[in-house]
VMD Tcl script that draws the C-alpha trace (Angstrom):
set ca {
  {0.00 0.00 0.00}
  {1.50 3.31 -1.10}
  {1.14 5.22 2.14}
  {3.38 6.19 5.01}
  {3.84 9.93 5.37}
  {0.29 11.00 6.39}
  {0.51 8.72 9.42}
  {3.42 10.82 10.70}
  {1.57 14.14 10.83}
  {2.45 15.69 14.17}
  {4.64 12.79 15.32}
  {8.01 14.51 15.26}
  {8.75 13.45 18.84}
  {8.26 10.02 20.28}
  {5.41 9.80 22.77}
  {6.92 6.93 24.71}
  {10.14 5.07 25.19}
  {13.59 6.28 26.18}
  {16.38 7.62 24.01}
  {18.80 4.97 22.80}
  {21.70 4.41 25.16}
  {25.04 5.77 24.04}
  {27.84 3.28 23.57}
  {31.62 3.53 23.49}
  {32.69 3.65 19.87}
  {36.01 4.35 18.12}
  {36.61 7.94 17.04}
  {39.34 10.26 15.84}
  {39.63 14.02 15.44}
  {40.69 16.55 12.83}
  {40.27 20.29 12.26}
  {37.52 21.52 9.95}
  {37.30 25.27 9.25}
  {39.15 25.85 12.51}
  {36.75 23.69 14.52}
  {37.56 20.31 15.99}
  {35.49 17.60 14.34}
  {34.97 14.13 15.75}
  {34.71 11.41 13.12}
  {33.07 8.32 14.51}
  {33.35 4.83 13.08}
  {30.83 2.47 14.56}
  {29.23 -0.90 13.94}
  {25.59 -1.29 14.87}
  {23.28 -4.28 14.79}
  {20.65 -2.34 12.88}
  {23.12 -1.85 10.03}
  {24.11 -5.47 9.80}
  {27.48 -4.93 11.50}
  {28.77 -2.93 8.55}
  {31.06 0.02 9.28}
  {29.50 3.44 9.52}
  {31.46 6.67 9.37}
  {29.83 9.81 10.61}
  {30.82 13.19 11.95}
  {29.64 15.72 14.44}
  {30.61 19.35 15.01}
  {29.11 22.43 16.59}
  {28.68 24.15 13.21}
  {24.91 24.78 13.26}
  {23.05 27.69 14.75}
  {20.03 27.19 16.99}
  {16.75 27.08 15.04}
  {13.37 28.39 16.04}
  {10.49 26.06 16.86}
  {9.42 24.17 13.76}
  {5.92 25.20 12.74}
  {5.24 22.55 10.13}
  {3.90 19.68 12.24}
  {4.70 17.05 9.63}
  {8.47 17.64 9.82}
  {10.76 16.78 12.70}
  {13.33 19.41 11.70}
  {14.43 21.43 8.67}
  {18.04 22.15 7.71}
  {19.39 24.50 5.06}
  {23.11 24.15 4.42}
  {24.88 27.38 3.50}
  {28.53 28.41 3.31}
  {29.46 31.33 5.55}
  {30.90 33.26 2.58}
  {27.68 32.91 0.56}
  {25.29 35.33 2.34}
  {23.53 36.11 -0.95}
  {22.38 32.51 -1.17}
  {21.09 32.58 2.38}
  {19.16 35.76 1.64}
  {17.66 34.06 -1.42}
  {16.55 31.11 0.71}
  {15.27 33.30 3.56}
  {12.87 35.07 1.21}
  {11.39 31.71 0.25}
  {11.22 30.47 3.83}
  {9.42 33.62 4.92}
  {6.88 33.22 2.13}
  {6.34 29.59 3.13}
  {6.33 30.40 6.87}
  {8.83 27.58 7.23}
  {11.21 27.87 10.24}
  {14.60 26.52 9.22}
  {17.95 25.91 10.86}
  {20.80 27.45 8.89}
  {23.51 24.79 8.91}
  {26.98 26.26 8.39}
  {28.35 24.20 5.51}
  {31.88 22.85 5.22}
  {34.25 24.90 3.07}
  {36.00 22.24 1.02}
  {38.81 24.59 0.05}
  {39.99 24.65 3.66}
  {40.22 20.88 4.02}
  {43.29 18.68 4.22}
  {42.22 16.18 1.57}
  {45.15 13.74 2.04}
  {44.34 13.59 5.77}
  {40.70 12.80 4.96}
  {41.92 9.98 2.73}
  {44.29 8.69 5.41}
  {41.38 8.61 7.86}
  {39.13 6.71 5.47}
  {36.65 9.50 4.71}
  {37.77 9.74 1.08}
  {38.85 6.66 -0.88}
  {42.57 6.55 -1.61}
  {41.65 5.41 -5.13}
  {39.79 8.69 -5.65}
  {42.85 10.90 -5.09}
  {44.41 10.54 -8.57}
  {41.21 11.81 -10.20}
  {40.81 14.50 -7.54}
  {44.21 15.92 -8.52}
  {43.49 15.87 -12.27}
  {43.34 19.25 -14.01}
  {39.78 20.53 -14.10}
  {39.53 20.11 -17.86}
  {40.15 16.36 -17.48}
  {37.58 15.77 -14.74}
  {34.11 14.37 -15.34}
  {31.64 17.18 -14.69}
  {29.27 16.34 -11.85}
  {31.08 13.09 -11.01}
  {34.73 13.52 -10.02}
  {35.54 14.96 -6.62}
  {36.43 18.62 -6.29}
  {37.21 20.58 -3.13}
  {33.68 21.96 -3.17}
  {32.17 18.53 -3.73}
  {34.02 17.14 -0.71}
  {32.79 20.02 1.42}
  {29.25 19.43 0.18}
  {29.45 15.72 1.01}
  {30.80 16.38 4.51}
  {28.04 18.91 5.12}
  {25.41 16.30 4.30}
  {27.20 13.78 6.53}
  {27.19 16.21 9.44}
  {23.46 16.74 9.01}
  {22.82 12.99 8.84}
  {24.83 12.57 12.03}
  {22.71 15.26 13.71}
  {19.52 13.48 12.64}
  {20.76 10.23 14.19}
  {21.65 12.12 17.37}
  {18.24 13.78 17.61}
  {16.47 10.44 17.30}
  {18.81 8.72 19.77}
  {19.10 11.46 22.40}
  {16.18 13.88 21.99}
  {13.32 11.42 21.66}
  {12.45 12.29 18.05}
  {10.37 9.58 16.39}
  {12.84 7.72 14.11}
  {10.08 7.38 11.50}
  {9.60 11.15 11.29}
  {10.76 12.97 8.15}
  {13.55 15.55 8.32}
  {13.86 18.04 5.46}
  {17.34 18.86 4.13}
  {17.73 21.76 1.70}
  {20.70 23.17 -0.20}
  {20.99 26.93 -0.56}
  {20.32 27.00 -4.30}
  {16.92 25.35 -3.99}
  {13.99 26.98 -5.80}
  {10.61 25.83 -4.48}
  {7.81 25.59 -7.01}
  {5.22 28.41 -6.75}
  {2.61 26.02 -5.32}
  {4.91 24.56 -2.67}
  {3.23 24.21 0.73}
  {2.96 21.71 3.55}
  {-0.28 20.34 2.12}
  {1.29 19.88 -1.33}
  {4.34 18.20 0.19}
  {2.19 15.79 2.19}
  {-0.04 15.01 -0.77}
  {2.94 14.14 -2.97}
  {4.61 12.13 -0.22}
  {1.40 10.20 0.49}
  {2.08 8.15 -2.65}
  {5.55 7.08 -1.48}
  {5.88 3.42 -0.36}
  {6.05 2.83 3.39}
  {9.59 1.44 3.25}
  {11.06 4.85 2.31}
  {14.29 6.04 3.89}
  {15.04 9.02 1.65}
  {12.86 10.86 -0.87}
  {14.24 13.50 -3.22}
  {11.84 16.36 -3.93}
  {13.39 17.10 -7.32}
  {16.46 16.53 -9.44}
  {17.72 15.42 -12.84}
  {17.05 12.17 -14.67}
  {20.30 11.99 -16.62}
  {19.61 8.63 -18.27}
  {15.97 9.49 -19.03}
  {14.68 6.22 -17.62}
  {12.45 7.53 -14.84}
  {9.38 6.08 -16.56}
  {10.74 2.57 -15.94}
  {10.77 3.06 -12.17}
  {7.28 4.34 -11.43}
  {5.95 2.96 -8.14}
  {3.07 5.34 -7.49}
  {1.49 8.57 -8.63}
  {4.34 11.01 -9.19}
  {6.87 8.73 -7.47}
  {9.84 6.89 -8.97}
  {12.24 4.38 -7.49}
  {15.68 5.92 -6.98}
  {18.12 4.61 -9.58}
  {21.63 5.26 -10.83}
  {20.60 7.86 -13.41}
  {19.16 10.31 -10.87}
  {21.24 13.27 -9.67}
  {21.12 16.26 -7.29}
  {20.67 16.65 -3.54}
  {18.85 19.99 -3.82}
  {16.14 19.02 -1.30}
  {15.09 15.72 0.23}
  {13.27 14.24 3.19}
  {15.03 11.57 5.19}
  {14.37 9.58 8.34}
  {16.63 8.04 10.98}
  {17.13 4.78 9.07}
  {17.92 6.75 5.93}
  {20.48 8.91 7.71}
  {22.20 5.81 9.08}
  {22.18 4.14 5.67}
  {23.56 7.25 3.97}
  {26.38 7.49 6.50}
  {27.16 3.84 5.99}
  {27.43 3.89 2.21}
  {29.02 7.32 1.74}
  {32.37 6.44 3.32}
  {34.90 6.07 1.88}
  {33.81 8.59 -0.72}
  {34.78 7.95 -4.35}
  {32.62 10.45 -6.23}
  {30.42 13.47 -5.71}
  {27.84 12.57 -3.11}
  {24.79 12.16 -5.39}
  {26.68 9.94 -7.84}
  {28.24 7.93 -5.02}
  {24.89 7.45 -3.25}
  {22.63 6.66 -6.18}
  {24.86 4.51 -8.40}
  {25.69 1.51 -6.25}
  {27.93 0.07 -8.99}
  {30.40 2.93 -8.41}
  {30.61 2.84 -4.62}
  {33.83 0.84 -4.71}
  {35.36 2.85 -7.53}
  {35.71 1.82 -11.15}
  {35.09 -1.89 -10.79}
  {32.83 -4.26 -12.75}
  {29.31 -4.50 -11.26}
  {28.79 -7.41 -8.92}
  {26.64 -10.35 -10.07}
  {22.96 -9.55 -9.69}
  {23.55 -5.80 -9.63}
  {20.40 -3.74 -10.11}
  {20.18 -0.27 -11.62}
  {17.91 0.94 -8.84}
  {19.32 1.92 -5.45}
  {18.81 -0.69 -2.74}
  {20.50 1.00 0.23}
  {19.28 3.49 1.28}
  {15.74 2.71 0.20}
  {15.18 5.77 -1.94}
  {12.55 7.40 -4.13}
  {12.16 10.68 -5.99}
  {9.20 12.80 -6.94}
  {8.56 13.14 -10.68}
  {7.83 15.78 -11.67}
  {9.68 17.45 -8.81}
  {8.44 20.26 -6.61}
  {11.87 21.91 -6.28}
  {14.58 22.80 -8.77}
  {18.20 23.87 -8.57}
  {18.60 27.62 -9.12}
  {21.36 27.85 -11.72}
  {21.07 31.53 -12.63}
  {22.89 34.16 -10.63}
  {24.86 31.83 -8.35}
  {28.43 30.63 -9.02}
  {28.92 26.94 -8.39}
  {30.80 25.92 -5.24}
  {30.85 22.23 -6.15}
  {31.55 21.72 -9.84}
  {34.77 22.32 -11.75}
  {33.23 25.22 -13.69}
  {30.26 27.55 -13.67}
  {26.91 26.19 -14.75}
  {26.18 26.87 -18.43}
}
mol new
graphics top color blue
foreach p $ca { graphics top sphere $p radius 0.5 }
foreach p [lrange $ca 0 end-1] q [lrange $ca 1 end] { graphics top cylinder $p $q radius 0.2 }
display resetview
């Protein structure tokens, strides 16, 4: 039955039960934009004893009370040196009456990339392509400094989602909304529209993209409900998505070590171990996390007026 989201209306916090107990887990530290970051590698039963890498840092400002009852929390990631993007997003949030936490994004140009590779955050095999001249890199696929910063920003948000569910009593089934600072909401965007579109998403969802690009033009092959497609390797962008606790854990698990830009790495499972032949039985659709995307989308990436902080060149 293609339902799931309407049942969560107003259930952002758990009504019973205790937060999950913390456990001693391995961790190491490095500096990120002048702040000490703890990178945690843990194995959990719920993830089938596979390694998970995540990060936490005090990089986010305190948000106001969330008004939209259907969402546990809303994040908008924004680089400190991009105030014009934050102003662009604030105008939209004010129109939508959507309280949002501005999440200070990671500046990839201030990172020690070899150290990240030594610590297992970036795949060693990815370094040769990272150091290629820009004109030799695959646009939208190969890692750049900005792409690494973008990926780490998403990881920090996923870690915060896991923390909120474990420590703050947030219902792990509740949807969190994650937004990048070049997101353009459609004119009709509202909580009721969001819930109506999400009501057609299968109950096993872990992450749902609200818009993006179908690079391989195969979305019609993956229809699972009205306006909903199964996530597959041809889908790109992380402009805006809803995610739950299980999805955040799954994303942390599969995103490290990072070989490619985060959307390529996440959605094309055949590339998660680098340029290797697909394993027997490989499917084009994404199995872990359990993902879907809305088609047509209700958000789009704003390409006009903003220089890219992720790609090797400006958008055409």
